[in-house]
Residue frames relative to the residue before (quaternion, step in Angstrom):
aa qw qx qy qz dx dy dz
M 1.0000 0.0000 0.0000 0.0000 0.00 0.00 0.00
S 0.4620 -0.7063 0.4759 0.2475 3.69 -0.87 1.11
K 0.6757 -0.4805 0.3973 0.3934 3.53 -1.35 0.41
T 0.6163 0.5364 -0.3274 0.4747 3.60 1.05 -0.80
Q 0.6804 0.4778 -0.2890 0.4746 3.59 0.70 -0.96
V 0.6414 0.4845 -0.3587 0.4746 3.64 0.88 -0.68
L 0.6267 0.5272 -0.3351 0.4658 3.68 0.94 -0.84
L 0.6475 0.5152 -0.3090 0.4689 3.59 0.83 -0.90
E 0.6530 0.5041 -0.3122 0.4711 3.61 0.83 -0.80
K 0.6386 0.5521 -0.3029 0.4423 3.52 0.95 -0.91
I 0.6620 0.4986 -0.2547 0.4983 3.46 0.95 -1.15
Q 0.6724 0.4864 -0.3124 0.4622 3.70 0.81 -1.01
S 0.7125 0.4445 -0.2743 0.4685 3.68 0.86 -0.76
G 0.4555 -0.7021 0.4264 0.3431 3.62 1.23 -0.20
N 0.5258 0.6545 -0.3667 0.4008 3.54 1.38 0.42
A 0.4587 0.6946 -0.4606 0.3083 3.60 1.24 0.14
S 0.3733 -0.7129 0.5651 0.1818 3.58 -1.14 0.88
W 0.6922 -0.4467 0.3409 0.4528 3.57 -1.25 0.14
S 0.6500 0.4924 -0.3283 0.4767 3.62 0.93 -0.78
D 0.5946 0.5418 -0.3701 0.4647 3.68 1.06 -0.43
F 0.6302 0.5241 -0.2991 0.4885 3.64 1.13 -0.78
S 0.6200 0.5420 -0.3194 0.4688 3.44 1.11 -0.90
E 0.6538 0.5448 -0.2744 0.4477 3.48 1.01 -0.90
F 0.6155 0.5696 -0.2966 0.4568 3.44 1.20 -0.89
L 0.6415 0.5442 -0.3057 0.4460 3.51 1.03 -1.08
N 0.7342 0.4423 -0.2255 0.4632 3.66 1.08 -0.60
L 0.4234 0.7299 -0.4513 0.2903 3.52 1.29 0.23
E 0.5055 -0.6497 0.4767 0.3085 3.54 -1.07 0.60
S 0.7024 -0.5042 0.3256 0.3827 3.55 -1.25 0.50
K 0.6906 0.5208 -0.2652 0.4260 3.59 1.02 -0.79
D 0.6752 0.4751 -0.2796 0.4901 3.50 1.38 -0.19
L 0.5787 0.6612 -0.3616 0.3117 3.65 1.16 -0.31
E 0.5562 0.6684 -0.4124 0.2717 3.59 0.88 -0.80
P 0.7038 0.4532 -0.3321 0.4347 3.77 0.80 -0.73
F 0.6103 0.4982 -0.3759 0.4878 3.63 1.29 -0.50
F 0.6208 0.5081 -0.3849 0.4564 3.71 0.90 -0.57
N 0.6398 0.5013 -0.3320 0.4787 3.61 1.02 -0.77
L 0.6378 0.4936 -0.3499 0.4765 3.65 0.90 -0.50
A 0.6197 0.5150 -0.3459 0.4807 3.67 0.99 -0.81
Q 0.6622 0.4950 -0.3352 0.4518 3.63 0.97 -0.88
D 0.6628 0.5228 -0.3232 0.4276 3.62 0.93 -0.80
I 0.6030 0.5391 -0.3538 0.4696 3.60 1.10 -0.64
T 0.6887 0.5333 -0.2763 0.4062 3.45 0.90 -1.15
K 0.7061 0.4458 -0.2643 0.4826 3.50 0.93 -0.95
R 0.6278 0.5117 -0.3709 0.4544 3.57 1.01 -0.54
N 0.7824 0.3634 -0.2033 0.4631 3.68 0.96 -0.73
F 0.8027 0.2563 -0.1489 0.5176 3.50 1.16 -0.42
R 0.4660 -0.6748 0.4221 0.3863 3.55 1.33 0.26
N 0.6191 -0.5481 0.4281 0.3648 3.54 -1.31 -0.10
V 0.3458 0.7339 -0.4714 0.3458 3.47 0.69 1.39
L 0.1008 -0.7585 0.6363 0.0984 3.56 -1.03 0.65
K 0.2056 -0.7410 0.6235 0.1412 3.67 -0.81 0.83
I 0.1378 -0.7988 0.5856 -0.0035 3.48 -0.98 1.14
Y 0.0980 -0.8274 0.5524 0.0241 3.53 -0.64 1.16
N 0.0383 -0.7861 0.6118 -0.0796 3.42 -0.83 1.30
P 0.1870 -0.8559 0.4540 0.1624 3.72 0.40 1.10
T 0.0783 -0.8110 0.5735 0.0853 3.64 0.93 -0.72
N 0.7242 -0.4689 0.2149 0.4577 3.58 -1.02 -0.40
K 0.4572 0.6808 -0.4247 0.3836 3.51 1.44 0.42
F 0.7582 0.1578 -0.1121 0.6226 3.56 1.26 -0.24
P 0.0120 -0.8304 0.5569 -0.0115 3.51 0.30 1.28
A 0.3799 -0.6731 0.5880 0.2384 3.49 -1.47 0.26
I 0.1458 -0.8073 0.5716 0.0190 3.47 -0.60 1.27
S 0.1526 -0.7321 0.6513 0.1289 3.56 -1.24 0.67
I 0.2278 -0.8021 0.5395 0.1165 3.49 -0.79 1.11
T 0.6212 0.4406 -0.3497 0.5456 3.47 1.41 0.61
G 0.5079 -0.6155 0.4638 0.3848 3.55 1.18 0.00
S 0.7220 -0.3561 0.3332 0.4908 3.50 -0.94 -1.08
N 0.5501 0.6358 -0.4083 0.3556 3.59 1.23 0.35
C 0.0578 0.7725 -0.6274 0.0795 3.48 -1.09 0.95
A 0.3787 -0.7557 0.4767 0.2412 3.54 -0.69 1.05
L 0.6154 0.5675 -0.3309 0.4356 3.67 1.10 -0.53
E 0.0399 -0.8123 0.5752 0.0886 3.65 0.80 -1.00
C 0.0150 -0.8528 0.5213 -0.0281 3.49 0.79 1.10
E 0.6284 -0.5806 0.3745 0.3575 3.56 -1.13 0.81
H 0.7271 0.4657 -0.2552 0.4351 3.61 0.80 -1.12
C 0.7809 0.3488 -0.1689 0.4899 3.57 1.09 -0.53
N 0.0890 0.8417 -0.5323 0.0161 3.61 0.88 -1.18
K 0.7254 -0.5025 0.2005 0.4256 3.57 0.89 1.24
K 0.3623 0.7476 -0.4863 0.2708 3.58 1.25 0.10
Y 0.7453 0.4294 -0.2595 0.4392 3.61 0.74 -1.01
L 0.5656 0.6042 -0.3573 0.4330 3.49 1.24 -0.44
K 0.6615 0.5196 -0.2835 0.4605 3.50 1.14 -0.87
G 0.6504 0.5025 -0.3247 0.4681 3.56 1.18 -0.21
M 0.6275 0.5485 -0.3173 0.4525 3.50 1.36 -0.08
K 0.5679 -0.5873 0.4565 0.3525 3.52 -1.30 0.35
S 0.2826 -0.7798 0.5383 0.1493 3.65 -0.44 1.17
I 0.1269 0.7243 -0.6694 0.1059 3.47 -0.87 1.16
L 0.0879 -0.8837 0.4596 0.0131 3.48 -0.50 1.17
D 0.7473 0.2676 -0.2361 0.5606 3.61 1.31 0.18
N 0.7045 -0.4898 0.3397 0.3852 3.53 -1.27 0.36
K 0.6488 0.5294 -0.3192 0.4437 3.54 0.75 -0.99
D 0.7179 0.4436 -0.2667 0.4655 3.59 0.70 -0.89
L 0.6231 0.5222 -0.3511 0.4645 3.59 1.16 -0.55
E 0.6414 0.5169 -0.3198 0.4681 3.53 0.94 -0.90
L 0.6741 0.5033 -0.3166 0.4384 3.65 0.84 -0.89
F 0.6536 0.5207 -0.2991 0.4607 3.52 0.94 -1.04
L 0.7382 0.4061 -0.2704 0.4659 3.62 0.62 -0.97
T 0.6222 0.5066 -0.3772 0.4626 3.67 0.98 -0.36
E 0.6059 0.5284 -0.3308 0.4942 3.60 1.13 -0.72
L 0.6794 0.5054 -0.3154 0.4285 3.51 0.92 -0.97
S 0.6205 0.5426 -0.3218 0.4659 3.58 1.15 -0.69
K 0.6624 0.5122 -0.2984 0.4582 3.57 1.10 -0.86
K 0.6991 0.4501 -0.2519 0.4952 3.60 1.15 -0.66
N 0.5251 -0.6418 0.3855 0.4047 3.64 1.37 0.45
G 0.2537 0.7446 -0.5784 0.2161 3.55 0.79 0.91
V 0.4785 -0.7123 0.4511 0.2454 3.58 -1.15 0.42
G 0.7206 -0.3344 0.2068 0.5711 3.48 1.17 -0.69
A 0.3446 -0.7350 0.5551 0.1814 3.55 -1.30 -0.36
L 0.3018 -0.6720 0.6329 0.2381 3.51 -1.28 0.50
I 0.1110 -0.7872 0.6057 0.0320 3.57 -0.82 1.08
S 0.0513 0.8173 -0.5527 0.1549 3.44 -0.39 1.47
G 0.0788 0.7902 -0.6068 -0.0339 3.51 -1.13 -0.72
G 0.6679 -0.4670 0.4004 0.4189 3.55 -1.43 -0.04
S 0.5087 -0.6667 0.4839 0.2502 3.42 -1.36 0.44
D 0.4320 -0.6183 0.5850 0.2982 3.49 -1.35 0.52
L 0.7319 -0.4469 0.2918 0.4235 3.64 -1.27 0.27
D 0.6688 0.4999 -0.2811 0.4730 3.59 1.21 -0.58
G 0.5854 -0.6114 0.3678 0.3849 3.59 1.25 0.03
S 0.5664 0.6149 -0.3711 0.4043 3.60 1.33 0.12
V 0.3583 -0.6612 0.6031 0.2660 3.67 -1.12 0.48
P 0.4043 -0.7642 0.4509 0.2220 3.62 -0.51 1.13
L 0.0757 0.8539 -0.5053 0.0990 3.64 0.70 1.20
L 0.5181 0.7121 -0.4224 0.2145 3.56 1.07 -0.95
S 0.7694 0.4176 -0.2633 0.4053 3.65 0.62 -0.91
F 0.6320 0.5096 -0.3313 0.4808 3.43 1.36 0.09
L 0.5464 0.6912 -0.3779 0.2845 3.56 1.25 -0.42
D 0.5861 0.5190 -0.4138 0.4646 3.72 1.08 -0.31
T 0.6044 0.5319 -0.3665 0.4664 3.65 0.93 -0.63
I 0.6897 0.4858 -0.2972 0.4473 3.54 0.85 -1.08
K 0.5973 0.5381 -0.3614 0.4723 3.64 1.12 -0.63
K 0.6634 0.4968 -0.3367 0.4469 3.57 0.83 -0.88
V 0.6749 0.4861 -0.2894 0.4738 3.58 0.90 -0.90
K 0.5968 0.5341 -0.3516 0.4848 3.65 1.04 -0.54
N 0.7074 0.4574 -0.2781 0.4615 3.55 0.84 -0.90
E 0.7564 0.4398 -0.1861 0.4470 3.58 1.09 -0.58
T 0.7621 0.2389 -0.1288 0.5879 3.54 1.39 -0.24
N 0.4498 -0.6524 0.5126 0.3307 3.62 -1.32 0.02
L 0.2782 0.7802 -0.5231 0.2005 3.65 1.09 0.48
I 0.3349 -0.6680 0.6190 0.2418 3.50 -1.21 0.62
I 0.1175 -0.8019 0.5839 0.0462 3.50 -0.91 0.98
N 0.1615 -0.7460 0.6460 -0.0040 3.47 -0.89 1.27
T 0.0084 -0.8124 0.5828 0.0181 3.54 -0.89 0.87
H 0.2696 -0.6824 0.6438 0.2169 3.56 -1.26 0.62
T 0.1458 -0.8485 0.5053 0.0584 3.63 -0.49 1.00
G 0.2839 -0.7592 0.5353 0.2376 3.48 1.08 -0.73
L 0.7225 -0.4255 0.2874 0.4629 3.58 -1.14 -0.37
L 0.0928 -0.8805 0.4648 0.0116 3.55 0.34 1.30
K 0.4669 -0.6281 0.5443 0.3020 3.48 -1.48 0.11
E 0.6911 -0.4974 0.3106 0.4225 3.51 -1.21 0.26
E 0.6141 0.5481 -0.3674 0.4330 3.62 1.04 -0.84
T 0.6613 0.4828 -0.3541 0.4519 3.71 0.89 -0.74
A 0.6220 0.5752 -0.3366 0.4110 3.52 1.00 -0.91
A 0.6716 0.4936 -0.2738 0.4800 3.53 0.93 -1.04
K 0.6898 0.4889 -0.2910 0.4477 3.65 0.92 -0.78
L 0.5464 0.6147 -0.3276 0.4650 3.49 1.33 -0.60
A 0.6759 0.4795 -0.2429 0.5042 3.45 0.96 -1.17
E 0.6682 0.5138 -0.2869 0.4553 3.58 0.90 -0.88
A 0.6800 0.4767 -0.2686 0.4880 3.54 1.16 -0.64
N 0.3482 -0.7932 0.4162 0.2763 3.45 1.38 -0.26
V 0.1806 0.7988 -0.5569 0.1381 3.57 0.90 0.79
D 0.4926 -0.7491 0.3854 0.2183 3.44 -1.05 0.80
I 0.7577 0.1581 -0.0040 0.6331 3.51 1.40 -0.75
V 0.0657 -0.7142 0.6912 0.0884 3.53 -1.23 0.77
S 0.1581 -0.7920 0.5827 0.0911 3.56 -0.35 1.16
F 0.0731 -0.8573 0.5048 -0.0694 3.50 -0.36 1.24
D 0.2758 -0.7843 0.5411 0.1269 3.68 -0.47 1.12
I 0.1134 -0.8117 0.5726 0.0223 3.70 -0.57 1.11
N 0.1589 0.7651 -0.6191 0.0784 3.64 -0.80 0.84
M 0.1155 -0.8107 0.5729 0.0343 3.52 -0.73 1.10
D 0.4738 0.6343 -0.4552 0.4074 3.50 1.02 0.98
E 0.3137 -0.8036 0.4519 0.2271 3.55 0.05 1.15
E 0.6518 0.5191 -0.3651 0.4153 3.60 1.02 -0.64
V 0.5768 0.5326 -0.3518 0.5098 3.59 1.24 -0.58
V 0.6650 0.5232 -0.3077 0.4352 3.57 0.64 -0.99
R 0.7470 0.4133 -0.2309 0.4668 3.63 0.88 -0.88
N 0.8164 0.3527 -0.1276 0.4392 3.48 0.91 -1.07
I 0.6954 0.3739 -0.2396 0.5649 3.45 1.39 -0.46
Y 0.7311 0.3433 -0.2569 0.5307 3.70 0.80 -0.78
H 0.3406 -0.7375 0.5248 0.2542 3.61 1.00 -0.36
L 0.4294 0.6907 -0.4589 0.3577 3.66 1.12 0.57
D 0.2144 -0.7566 0.6101 0.0967 3.61 -0.92 1.04
I 0.4098 0.6884 -0.4784 0.3596 3.53 0.46 1.23
N 0.5100 -0.5736 0.5460 0.3359 3.48 -1.49 0.32
L 0.5522 -0.6259 0.4204 0.3557 3.57 -1.06 0.65
D 0.4831 0.6499 -0.4310 0.3981 3.70 1.17 -0.27
E 0.5425 0.6383 -0.4045 0.3669 3.55 1.11 -0.52
F 0.6100 0.5777 -0.3405 0.4223 3.54 1.15 -0.64
K 0.6620 0.4966 -0.2668 0.4939 3.51 1.10 -1.00
R 0.6433 0.5322 -0.3336 0.4378 3.57 1.04 -0.73
A 0.6403 0.4930 -0.3239 0.4921 3.58 1.11 -0.80
I 0.6639 0.5002 -0.3274 0.4492 3.73 0.77 -0.87
D 0.6268 0.5330 -0.3359 0.4585 3.57 1.03 -0.88
L 0.6369 0.5604 -0.3002 0.4361 3.65 1.07 -0.70
L 0.6785 0.5008 -0.2558 0.4726 3.32 1.09 -1.07
K 0.6543 0.5251 -0.2986 0.4550 3.43 1.03 -0.78
R 0.5951 0.6034 -0.3359 0.4111 3.57 1.11 -0.84
Y 0.7391 0.4001 -0.1485 0.5212 3.46 1.26 -1.03
N 0.4736 -0.7224 0.4129 0.2888 3.54 1.29 0.40
L 0.3148 0.7548 -0.5165 0.2537 3.65 0.96 0.71
N 0.4886 -0.6776 0.4837 0.2611 3.41 -1.16 0.62
I 0.1364 -0.8458 0.5148 0.0316 3.57 -0.02 1.37
V 0.0882 -0.7686 0.6318 0.0475 3.57 -0.88 0.95
P 0.2373 -0.8088 0.5194 0.1407 3.63 -0.06 1.16
H 0.1210 -0.7725 0.6159 0.0963 3.60 -1.01 0.77
I 0.0863 -0.7757 0.6224 0.0593 3.52 -1.03 0.70
C 0.2256 -0.7695 0.5865 0.1142 3.60 -0.79 1.12
V 0.2480 -0.7660 0.5773 0.1356 3.57 -0.71 1.03
G 0.8364 0.2444 -0.1948 0.4503 3.46 -1.07 1.01
L 0.3882 0.7215 -0.5057 0.2702 3.66 1.02 0.51
W 0.6041 0.4627 -0.4031 0.5084 3.56 1.14 -0.01
Y 0.7984 -0.3761 0.1346 0.4506 3.53 0.18 1.49
G 0.7314 -0.4351 0.2448 0.4644 3.53 1.04 0.68
K 0.6785 0.4325 -0.2731 0.5272 3.64 1.29 0.08
L 0.5844 -0.5649 0.4475 0.3730 3.44 -1.38 0.31
N 0.0590 0.8061 -0.5889 -0.0001 3.58 -1.07 0.50
K 0.8403 -0.0191 0.0774 0.5362 3.53 0.25 -1.23
E 0.2395 0.7683 -0.5462 0.2324 3.62 1.19 0.54
L 0.6079 0.5578 -0.3350 0.4552 3.68 0.89 -0.75
E 0.6426 0.5128 -0.3084 0.4786 3.62 0.90 -0.78
S 0.6634 0.5098 -0.3161 0.4473 3.55 0.96 -0.87
I 0.6656 0.4755 -0.3147 0.4815 3.52 0.99 -0.88
K 0.5674 0.5601 -0.3774 0.4711 3.60 0.99 -0.68
F 0.6464 0.5344 -0.3246 0.4373 3.67 0.81 -1.05
I 0.6687 0.5146 -0.2916 0.4506 3.55 0.86 -1.04
K 0.6538 0.5193 -0.2983 0.4625 3.64 1.05 -0.88
E 0.7493 0.4267 -0.2295 0.4515 3.49 0.97 -0.80
N 0.7533 0.3589 -0.1908 0.5170 3.54 1.22 -0.49
L 0.7801 0.2579 -0.1808 0.5407 3.63 0.97 -0.38
Q 0.3923 -0.7381 0.4628 0.2953 3.65 1.34 -0.07
D 0.7356 -0.3399 0.2714 0.5194 3.48 -0.23 -1.31
P 0.1463 -0.8026 0.5732 0.0765 3.50 0.00 1.25
S 0.6029 -0.5739 0.4096 0.3733 3.54 -1.29 0.55
L 0.8246 0.0337 0.0058 0.5647 3.66 0.96 -0.61
I 0.1375 -0.7386 0.6565 0.0685 3.45 -1.21 0.90
V 0.1507 -0.7895 0.5802 0.1320 3.66 -0.83 0.78
V 0.2247 -0.7712 0.5859 0.1073 3.52 -0.91 1.05
I 0.0511 -0.7626 0.6445 0.0214 3.60 -0.79 0.95
V 0.2560 -0.7889 0.5443 0.1258 3.55 -1.26 0.34
L 0.5544 -0.6311 0.4096 0.3557 3.52 -0.87 0.64
I 0.1209 -0.7397 0.6440 0.1533 3.49 -1.01 0.73
P 0.4391 -0.7214 0.4333 0.3147 3.66 -0.41 1.15
P 0.3383 -0.7768 0.4864 0.2137 3.60 -0.73 1.01
K 0.4804 -0.6945 0.4564 0.2802 3.59 -1.08 0.64
S 0.7591 0.4197 -0.2037 0.4540 3.49 1.15 -0.85
S 0.5377 0.6566 -0.4209 0.3205 3.57 1.07 0.13
K 0.4617 -0.6665 0.4745 0.3426 3.66 -0.96 0.54
I 0.6389 0.5047 -0.3319 0.4764 3.54 1.15 -0.38
K 0.3876 -0.7222 0.5248 0.2298 3.62 -0.83 0.90
F 0.0601 -0.7865 0.6144 0.0191 3.54 -0.82 1.02
K 0.3354 -0.6800 0.6107 0.2281 3.71 -1.19 0.59
T 0.5052 -0.5828 0.5380 0.3401 3.40 -1.40 0.15
P 0.4437 -0.6720 0.5196 0.2856 3.60 -0.75 0.88
Q 0.3986 -0.7385 0.4913 0.2330 3.52 -0.83 0.93
P 0.6201 -0.5768 0.3657 0.3861 3.65 -1.00 0.77
E 0.6456 0.5292 -0.3383 0.4343 3.65 0.86 -0.86
V 0.6360 0.5494 -0.2995 0.4516 3.54 1.09 -0.90
I 0.6570 0.5180 -0.2857 0.4672 3.51 1.08 -0.87
A 0.6428 0.5480 -0.2613 0.4671 3.46 1.19 -0.93
K 0.5858 0.5427 -0.3662 0.4778 3.65 1.12 -0.56
V 0.6926 0.4771 -0.2981 0.4514 3.51 0.77 -0.94
I 0.6503 0.4998 -0.3329 0.4652 3.63 1.00 -0.72
S 0.6700 0.4778 -0.3268 0.4647 3.60 0.85 -0.91
M 0.6279 0.5221 -0.3779 0.4362 3.60 0.95 -0.70
I 0.6513 0.4822 -0.3348 0.4808 3.65 0.98 -0.75
R 0.5897 0.5454 -0.3842 0.4552 3.64 1.04 -0.48
F 0.6394 0.5450 -0.2986 0.4528 3.55 0.88 -1.05
L 0.7673 0.3947 -0.1985 0.4649 3.56 0.74 -1.14
F 0.7703 0.2109 -0.1139 0.5909 3.74 1.22 -0.51
P 0.0441 -0.8696 0.4909 0.0306 3.57 0.60 1.13
M 0.7336 0.4114 -0.2194 0.4944 3.63 1.18 -0.38
T 0.5336 0.6107 -0.3615 0.4600 3.51 1.54 0.14
E 0.4246 -0.6597 0.5522 0.2820 3.61 -1.03 0.73
I 0.1123 -0.7497 0.6457 0.0920 3.64 -1.02 0.54
S 0.1225 -0.7821 0.6105 0.0262 3.42 -1.02 1.05
L 0.2648 -0.6677 0.6622 0.2135 3.59 -1.16 0.71
G 0.2602 -0.8192 0.5055 0.0756 3.47 -0.54 1.39
C 0.7365 -0.4971 0.2760 0.3666 3.38 -1.40 0.47
M 0.6637 0.4604 -0.3399 0.4816 3.71 1.15 -0.47
R 0.4052 0.6591 -0.5463 0.3210 3.57 -0.35 1.39
P 0.6965 -0.5266 0.2995 0.3845 3.58 -1.19 0.46
R 0.2683 -0.7583 0.5759 0.1463 3.45 -0.95 0.94
G 0.6049 0.5882 -0.4030 0.3546 3.60 -1.27 -0.37
R 0.8461 -0.2275 0.1471 0.4590 3.48 -1.27 -0.49
I 0.7077 0.4962 -0.2653 0.4273 3.53 1.07 -0.67
K 0.4217 0.7475 -0.4106 0.3079 3.58 1.38 -0.27
I 0.7369 0.4146 -0.2892 0.4488 3.69 0.60 -0.94
D 0.6527 0.5020 -0.3490 0.4473 3.54 1.10 -0.62
V 0.5527 0.5530 -0.3579 0.5105 3.62 1.14 -0.57
E 0.7197 0.4332 -0.2960 0.4547 3.64 0.64 -0.91
K 0.6497 0.5157 -0.3315 0.4496 3.62 0.88 -0.67
K 0.6765 0.4569 -0.3023 0.4921 3.55 0.85 -0.83
A 0.5950 0.5551 -0.3633 0.4537 3.63 0.93 -0.63
L 0.6634 0.5004 -0.3126 0.4602 3.55 0.90 -0.88
K 0.6676 0.4988 -0.3072 0.4595 3.51 0.98 -1.00
A 0.6892 0.4863 -0.2883 0.4533 3.68 1.19 -0.58
G 0.7118 -0.5328 0.2660 0.3723 3.62 1.14 0.11
I 0.3832 0.7100 -0.5205 0.2794 3.69 1.06 0.54
T 0.2703 -0.7652 0.5639 0.1529 3.56 -1.13 0.61
R 0.7537 0.2387 -0.1291 0.5986 3.59 1.40 -0.25
I 0.0093 0.7869 -0.6169 0.0084 3.55 -1.13 0.59
E 0.3147 -0.7347 0.5768 0.1689 3.63 -0.96 0.80
I 0.8725 -0.0936 0.0275 0.4788 3.56 -0.91 1.06
P 0.1553 0.7910 -0.5879 0.0670 3.59 0.45 0.96
S 0.6220 -0.5427 0.4305 0.3649 3.43 -1.54 0.23
K 0.5608 -0.6089 0.4311 0.3590 3.51 -0.96 0.77
D 0.6190 0.5556 -0.3361 0.4418 3.61 0.97 -0.80
T 0.6159 0.5281 -0.3444 0.4724 3.63 1.11 -0.71
L 0.6580 0.4770 -0.3070 0.4952 3.65 0.86 -0.90
K 0.6249 0.5167 -0.3576 0.4633 3.68 0.84 -0.74
W 0.6426 0.4830 -0.3142 0.5050 3.70 0.87 -0.87
L 0.6575 0.5021 -0.3346 0.4513 3.65 0.75 -0.83
K 0.6659 0.4984 -0.3146 0.4574 3.60 0.91 -0.81
R 0.6289 0.4856 -0.3333 0.5075 3.66 1.09 -0.51
Q 0.6453 0.5228 -0.3210 0.4552 3.56 0.94 -0.74
S 0.8131 0.0843 0.0708 0.5716 3.50 0.90 -1.10
P 0.1680 -0.8373 0.5053 0.1236 3.58 0.38 1.25
E 0.6695 0.5109 -0.3008 0.4476 3.68 0.91 -0.54
I 0.3861 0.7396 -0.4667 0.2933 3.66 1.26 0.01
Q 0.2108 -0.7594 0.5995 0.1400 3.57 -0.98 0.78
F 0.1528 -0.7757 0.6038 0.1018 3.57 -0.91 0.87
K 0.1170 -0.7740 0.6221 0.0153 3.49 -1.00 1.10
F 0.1490 -0.8312 0.5310 0.0706 3.62 -0.60 1.07
Y 0.0605 -0.7932 0.6058 -0.0167 3.55 -1.09 0.86
S 0.3212 -0.7501 0.5594 0.1459 3.40 -1.03 1.04
A 0.5413 0.5617 -0.4065 0.4756 3.46 0.56 1.32
C 0.6244 -0.4713 0.4314 0.4493 3.64 -1.35 0.12
C 0.5311 -0.6701 0.4014 0.3284 3.63 -1.19 0.54
A 0.5427 0.6156 -0.4099 0.3981 3.64 1.10 0.25
I 0.4717 0.7061 -0.4583 0.2626 3.67 1.06 -0.15
P 0.4854 -0.6609 0.4583 0.3428 3.64 -1.03 0.70
E 0.6841 -0.5102 0.3614 0.3755 3.46 -1.33 0.73
K 0.6548 0.5341 -0.3461 0.4078 3.70 0.93 -0.85
Y 0.7161 0.4311 -0.2891 0.4667 3.69 1.09 -0.11
E 0.3376 0.7751 -0.4812 0.2317 3.50 1.36 0.05
K 0.6573 0.5112 -0.3337 0.4418 3.68 0.81 -0.99
L 0.6595 0.5026 -0.3357 0.4470 3.60 0.87 -0.65
A 0.7509 0.4429 -0.1922 0.4505 3.56 1.17 -0.72
E 0.3613 0.7877 -0.4348 0.2447 3.41 1.37 -0.02
S 0.4004 -0.7390 0.4891 0.2331 3.71 -0.73 0.93
K 0.3886 -0.6485 0.6217 0.2048 3.40 -1.29 0.80
K 0.6607 -0.5092 0.3551 0.4221 3.64 -1.16 0.57
S 0.6476 0.5821 -0.3002 0.3894 3.46 1.03 -0.94
D 0.6201 0.5803 -0.2556 0.4620 3.44 1.38 -0.63
I 0.7902 0.2744 -0.0855 0.5413 3.58 1.15 -0.81
K 0.0710 0.8357 -0.5383 0.0826 3.65 1.07 0.70
R 0.6661 0.5332 -0.3064 0.4222 3.62 0.84 -0.96
Y 0.7272 0.4467 -0.2223 0.4714 3.62 1.04 -0.53
L 0.5072 0.7368 -0.3904 0.2179 3.44 1.15 -0.55
N 0.6431 0.5473 -0.3164 0.4321 3.54 1.06 -0.79
I 0.6508 0.5053 -0.3195 0.4681 3.56 1.14 -0.44
I 0.7555 0.3975 -0.2652 0.4481 3.62 0.91 -0.60
N 0.6173 0.5859 -0.3106 0.4232 3.55 1.34 -0.33
């Protein structure tokens, strides 16, 4: 029996060690197909032949409460993503915007922003307004908190936010040189412990390729999730998009590398949904990234290519597509509220009809 077959059997039986998973990440392309097949089998067994598709449109806008300002100016972002969000800088405007969103049959909102020097998003002064909106509407509220303090965690729970989207990275070089954060990695555990203490719904996010476009400590980030969150209901995988403005040269993470990380998450979290989030490379590589992610075991995807869905339909004619006008991090209990109307998904109708 070859070393690759032995590794496959270890993973299949649930007896693989962390060093075994490290070995898996180093496998060559020619050896990967049986592992992707295993990931597919696990996914179909536990989640049936269903793909959930998220298309937020204007029903689930992303809001920055700092505008385009961020103290960290991370190398991979440098405020680019903030500029694509709706800028709302005070409580009065936030309340008005969210109230109007609810009246127009909006589903919810992501409330995010740039970070302070300590890695926290300055949400605290907005949480009374968010609490009021939650009490008066049915909007689903997703928040990016960063490395928060206890006062913020307590107020998030009091405001009854539905989701805390939390980026996890256990690569000290990335944290210091890409995020520009001068912290100890223990700060991630401290923040997660606070969120758990207040029973907040944590949706961990892992970004593949932040180490200059290559794999480095993604395994450690996954291990961190396993040890500190056990089996979350959902893990969101996002992927570095090489920035054009950074002085640091980044490569584009390859689709196969992304798929390795996703399949490893599937092996370690067989009952956890995995989503391919909106941050991922575009252009020619986009469809290949999506196809390989599907082979590796995702159950959710945000704004997929029509060509990817056509390909999937040919590969698996029995596949069911479910469409939601929301971000891909929403809890399953809110899916009914977020179901897309035909007018929301016109670009996909010829695929599902």
